N, C-alpha and C positions, 0 to 999 in steps of 0.2 A: 221647520223644526221637526224632530222626530224623537222617538223614545230612547230612553238609556236603560239598558237591561243588566241588572246584577240579580243573582239568583240565590235562593235560600231553600233549606228544607229542615225538618225536625229530626231529631234522633230516632223518633218512634218509626220513621220511614225506612230505617234499617232494622228489620225485626226478624223474630224467630219463626214466623209463618203460622202461628196458632190461629185458629179461627173458632166460631161457635160450635163447630162439628168435629174438630180434631185438634190434637196436642201440637206442641212446638215440633218444627221439622228441621230447624237450623240451631247452631250454637248461638248463644248470646255473645254480642261484641261489646267490650267495655267502652264507656263513654268517650274516654281519651282516644282510643283507637277510632272510634267513629269520627271524632273531630279531625283526626289526621287525615281521613278520607275527603274531606270537604274540598280542599284546594285541588286535590288530585282530580276530582270530579268536576271542577269548574264552578264551584260555589263559593260565596264569600260571607254568607250570614247564616246564624243558627236560629231557628224557631224553638222557643222554650215553652214548656208548660213549667209552672212554679216548681214542681217536684222533679222535673228533669234537671233543673239547675240545683236544686237542694232536695235530695231524696229523703223521704220520711220527715218532711219538715213538721208534721203534726207532733212529732215527739221532742222537738227542739224548741228552746226559748226563741224568742224574736232576735236576740242578739246573736245566738249561734247561728240562726238562719242567715242573717246579713253577713256575718263573717264568711260563712261557706259561699255565699253568693259572690263576695268579693273575691274570693280564691278562683271562682270559675272565670270571673272577668280576667284575672291575671293569665289563666290557661288560654283563654280565647285570644288575648293579646299574643301570646307566644306563637299561636298558630296563624296570626294574622286574620282572625275572623271578628265579625261583629254579631252582636245579638240583635235580631230583627225585632222580637217582641216577646212578651211573657203573657202566657194565659193561665189563669187559675183553673186548676183541675178539680172541678166541683162534683164530678159524676161517679166517683169511684169510692166515696166515703159512705159508710152506713147511714150517716146523718142527712145525706142528700138523696136517698132513695125515692123520695117523693118530690125531688126538686130541691134546689138550694134557696135561691131568691123567692121562689113561689111555693115552697113548703107550706103545708098547713100547720106545721109546728113552729111557733116563734123562736124556740131555741135553735132549731135548725137553721132558720133564716139568718139569726145573729152569727152563727157559725159561718154561714157562706159568705157574708159580707166581711167578716174579720178575716178570713182566708183570702178574700179578694183584696183587701187592703194590704195584706203581707205580701201578695204577689206584686202590687205597685211598688212596694219598698225593694223587692228583689229586682224588679225592673230598673230601678234607679241604680242600684249597685252594679247591674250589668251595662249600664250606660245605654239604655234604650228608653224611649218616652212612649212606646206604644204597647198597649194592653189589648189583647184579643179576647173577646168574649164569645165562645161557643156555648150557647145556652142549651146545652145537651138534654138535661131532664127538666127544663122549664117549660113543662106541658103536662099532659095528662093521658091516661089510658081510657078514661071515660069522662066526658064533658061535665057531668053532674058532680064530679068530685072536686072541682075548682071552679071559681068565678073568673071568667077571662078578663073582665074589667079590673078586678082587684089584683089579679096576677100581673097584668101589665104595669099597674102602679107600683107593685113590689119590685119588679125588674127596674123600673125607673128609679126607685128609692136607692137601689144598689149601685147604679150607674152614677148618681148624684153623690153618694157617699164616697165613691172613688175619685170623682172629679174634684171634690172638696178637700179630699186627703192629700192630694198632690196637684198643684196648679199647672204643672208642667205636662202631665201626661195626656195622651190622647187615647181614645177608646175606639177600637174597630169591632163592631158587632159582626159576627159571622152567621148569617141566616141559614137555616135549614128547616124544612117543613115537617120532618119526622125523623125517627129512629135516633136514639134509642126509645123515645116515647112514641105513642100512637099519633100524638098530635103536639106540635110545639107552638108557642104563642107568637113567635117572631119568625115567620116562615120565608120572608122574602126581603129583598133590598129596600123596598118601599116601607115595609113595617119597621124595618131598623132605622131608616132615616126618620121616620115620623117619631119614633121613640127619641131619637137624638134631639129632634126639634124641640121636644118637651123637657129637656135636660137643663140644668142650671148654666150650662156652657155649651150650647149646640155647636159652636165652631170646633170644639175638641172631640166631637163623636162623629164617626163615619162607619164605613164597612170594610171587612174583608170578605171578598166574593170567592166562594169556591165553586168551580165549574160543576161538579157533580151535584152539589146542593141545589143549584139553580134547575139542573135537569130533572131532579127529583120533584121539584115544585111544578114542573111542566113548562119551564121557562127556558129561553135561550141564554146562556151565560153572557154573550156579548152584549145583549140587550140590557141585562142587569148591570154590566160594567158601564155601559153607555149612560144609563140613567144615573149612576153614581158619579161618573166623570163629569156630567153636566153641572152637578152641584159641588165639584171639587171635594167629594167624599169617599173617593176610592183610595183608602189608606194602604191596602195590601190585596193581593189575590192569592188564592190557592188554585193552582191549575192541576187538573187531572182529566179524567174522562170516565164515561158512565155508559153502560150498555142497557138502556131502558129504565123503566120506572120500577126499581127493584131496590134492594139493599144498597147502601153506599160502597161502591166497588173500588173507589181510588185507583183506576187504571192509569197507565202512563199517558200523559198529555197526548192528544192526537191519535190514540191508538184505536179508537172506535170510530169517531166521525172526523175525518180530516178537515172537511169543509167547516164544521163547527169550530174547530180548533183554530183554522185560519181566521175566521171572523173575530175571535178572541184577540189573536195577535194584531189583527187589522184595527180594531177599536183602540187598543192600548196604543199603537203607533200613531194612530190619527190624532190622538189627543196628548201626545208627549209624556205618556207614562214614564215614571222613573226619574225625570228631570227634577222633581221635588224630593228626591231621596227615597222614593218607594222601591221595594224589592219585588222581584218576581218570585213568588213563593210557589213551591210544589208540595202537594199532599198526595203521594202516591205510594202504593204498596207493591212489593214484589209478589209475583205469583207464588203461591205455596209450593208449586213444582220446582222453583229454582233451588239449584244447590248452593251451598254457602259461598263458594268461590266467585259466583257470578250473581250474587244476590244484591248488587247495586246497580244493575244494568237499567232498571226502571227509572232511576234518577238520571244517569248520563243520557239515556234514551230520551227522556221527556225534555231535557235541555236542548238536545241535538234537533228534535223535531221542532221545538220552538223557533231555534235559530235558522232552520231550514225554511219554515213557513215565513219568518221574517224576510228572508231573501226573496220569497214569492211575492209578499206584500209590497216590498221596496221595488221589485222588478216590474210591477203593473205601470203601464203608461197612464198617468193620472189625466192627461188631456183626453185620451181615448175613452176612459171611464167616465169622465164628465160629459163628453160629447154624447155618449149612449144614454146616460141619465136625461140629459136635456131633451132629447127626442123621444124618450120613454121606450127605447128599444131594449127592454129588459131581457128578452129572449137571447139577443146578441150578447149582452153583458153577462148572462148565465153561461153562455158558451165560453166567453173569454175567461171567466173565473175557473171553470172546470177544466179547460185546456191548460191554464196556468198551474193548477194543482196536479195536472198529469205531465207537467215539463214540456208542454208544447208551445 
């Protein structure tokens, strides 16, 4: 057996190039024009935040929201695309400045849960059963401001509310140790799976592992993936790359550390990732220096790098690898891998 690889990205990955230290440098591309690029670039599914699917949904009634979501589903069908997941965007509303689920204000916590339930309803209209939770502001700037045990319970309360709201959905928690908060409460895959184990339906809670987030936690992404794969909890991945322990860079997959990228492809291939319907998601950003006409190369490049690394993985002689492992000749195995990555 081997993996089956279909690729997705979110519309935010084709962006205007603004960052915290500078304004936009590229023109905006309308949503429908972005959708037209998916198949051209080799992608088959769209990752959605709730307000990617239904802009300004806080100003709409639930009925209006679902009608607009249904119209997006029709548009996806016309382009031959699927929705991979929907993620409630809780980090940009003034009510979630202190977190959504973990806010110290009960009214803000209620808003966050209601928004999340609406995201579940949008997912149903888009014909996906997967909800991704990036717990962006579920943390604190100073530890004395919140009680971490209470905060964990509040996150679990929100997860349970979503699971009970729709018995068909699955939830993929996307761990990250920091940014935008100084410290977040669910920083690693282990934390996320432990949280899921305490939910009302553990079999429907897994993880979406992002390469850069694992690196920011000081961990190897392939090990995090392997941990989740062992428990059949790797519901999705966000592949990218990261140049050290700094801000979340979302570089093209494999652009910084080719061997680290190789091992992510290798672990997915070894455990038949994708045969259960999972997508290979990318979360990559174009360099700010890219001009508009070539501002999608980070997407096509990342997919190309993945497929080239897959050829390297499948080209390794499994008997040779097993024999070297059996006699514990890891230096020779090291040589074999490095030479394979060098095309030798």
